[in-house]
C-alpha positions, 0 to 999 in steps of 0.5 A: 620606257617602262618594263611593265606589260599592260594588257588591254582586254581585246573582246570589244571596244576601242582596245587598239586606241588604249594600246596606243595610249599605253605606248605613249605613256611609256609601257608595253601594251598587249591585246588580251584575248586568251586567258593564258595571256593574263599570266604575264601582264602587270595590269589590265585595262577594260575598255569602253564598248557595250557592257552587255556585249562584253558580258556575252563575249566573256567565256569564249577565249577568256572568262569572267572568272579568269579576269576576276581572279587576275583583278583580285591581285593586280590593278585594273583600269575600266573606262566607260563600259569597263567602269560599269563592269568594275562597279556594282549595283547595275539594274540590268541582269544582262550585265555581269559586274565584277563588283570590285569598286564600290561605285554604282553606275547608271548606263548611258546616263549622259544620253545616246550616241548623238548626245556625246560631248567633250569637256575639260576636266581638272585632274586632282593629280595634275591641277591647272592642266585640263584634260580634254575628256570625250564622253560617248554614251557615258555611264554616270557614277551615282554613288561612291563608297568610303574607299573611293577617291574622286580624281575628276568631276564633270558638272560636280559629278565624279567621272574619274575615281580610284580605290586601292587597285582600281581606276575607273573613268566614265569617259574615253581617255584613249580617244585623245593624244594625252596619255596622262591618265594612262601614265597615272595607271602605270604609276599605280601599277608600279606602286603595288 
């Protein structure tokens, strides 16, 4: 078990499932609801959910500026709506993006809730051992900057990407019993 303490933003989305995945990956998980909690975590997960709702909820107990200040120094992993928040260039003024990853995304690009699907992805860091990925109202990564590394694709579109401090997924790795992507994030934190 790692001594790392990984925070999961607990304002909306499947944050409890992410906390379980962090535990399965060998680190301590803490649900983050207050800005004061950011001072004693090593990395932060921005879960899926609804990006406009998450934007509205920031500021009550934990603010946009608090998360941005943390994210400029420590690793952050965004899944689905969390990826939208990490990225830039969304054409919806209801969503306040952190613009930390040089990726532009389109919200709900794979369709509505009823269009959800599962696909087996080949992970660059674990080739030959497919990851069973769950896509729910998933954002599509449209453009990536030169500092972005693609770790997995679905139908030739990037769905798992990283840069120096950040990791982003269009899908929900927390909805499977497979902790490999969370382990990868933990390894990323250990290398900072």
